[in-house]
C-alpha positions in Angstrom: 146.5 78.2 158.0 148.6 78.8 161.0 150.6 82.1 161.2 154.2 82.3 162.3 156.5 85.3 162.8 159.5 85.6 160.4 162.3 87.5 162.1 164.2 89.8 159.7 167.1 92.2 160.3 167.0 95.2 158.1 169.0 98.4 158.3 170.1 97.4 161.8 166.6 96.9 163.1 165.0 93.6 164.2 161.6 93.3 162.4 159.0 90.6 162.4 156.5 89.7 159.6 153.5 87.4 159.8 154.1 84.3 157.6 151.7 81.5 156.6 152.8 78.2 155.2 150.8 76.6 152.3 151.5 73.0 151.4 151.0 71.8 147.8 151.6 68.5 146.0 155.1 69.5 144.9 156.2 71.5 148.0 155.1 74.6 149.8 154.8 78.3 149.5 155.2 81.0 152.1 152.9 83.9 152.3 154.6 86.8 154.1 152.7 90.0 154.9 154.8 93.2 154.5 152.9 96.5 155.1 149.5 95.1 154.0 151.1 93.5 150.9 151.3 89.7 150.6 154.6 88.5 149.2 154.6 84.9 148.1 157.9 83.0 148.4 158.5 79.7 146.7 161.2 77.6 145.2 161.9 77.8 141.5 162.8 74.9 139.2 166.5 75.0 140.3 165.5 74.8 144.0 166.3 78.5 144.8 163.9 80.7 146.7 162.1 83.5 144.8 159.7 86.2 145.9 156.5 87.0 143.9 154.5 90.2 144.2 151.5 90.9 142.0 151.9 93.9 139.6 148.9 95.6 141.2 150.5 95.5 144.6 153.8 96.8 143.3 152.1 99.9 142.0 150.1 100.6 145.1 152.6 99.4 147.8 156.2 100.3 147.5 158.4 97.7 149.3 162.1 98.5 149.3 164.1 96.0 147.3 166.6 95.8 150.2 163.8 94.7 152.5 162.8 91.9 150.1 166.5 90.8 150.1 166.6 90.8 153.9 163.3 88.7 153.9 164.8 86.2 151.5 167.9 85.9 153.6 165.7 85.1 156.6 163.7 82.6 154.7 166.9 80.8 153.6 168.2 80.8 157.2 165.0 79.3 158.5 164.3 76.7 155.8 167.7 75.5 154.8 
């Protein structure tokens, strides 16, 4: 899979996270790496974006909820 940079503005700083795009029969998923943690972003049944993080990763890698929100805003800006 090809890797792209997802630009994100968070707390006044311009950040960039590596993102891979996976295509499936019913759409696609985004795999975004945040501090060695892979966040999967996909559309739910209503067509809204949602972020998924495994429970194991939540306990070992703390990602600020505000950063996840900023990432989701960037995803919406890029893909809508």
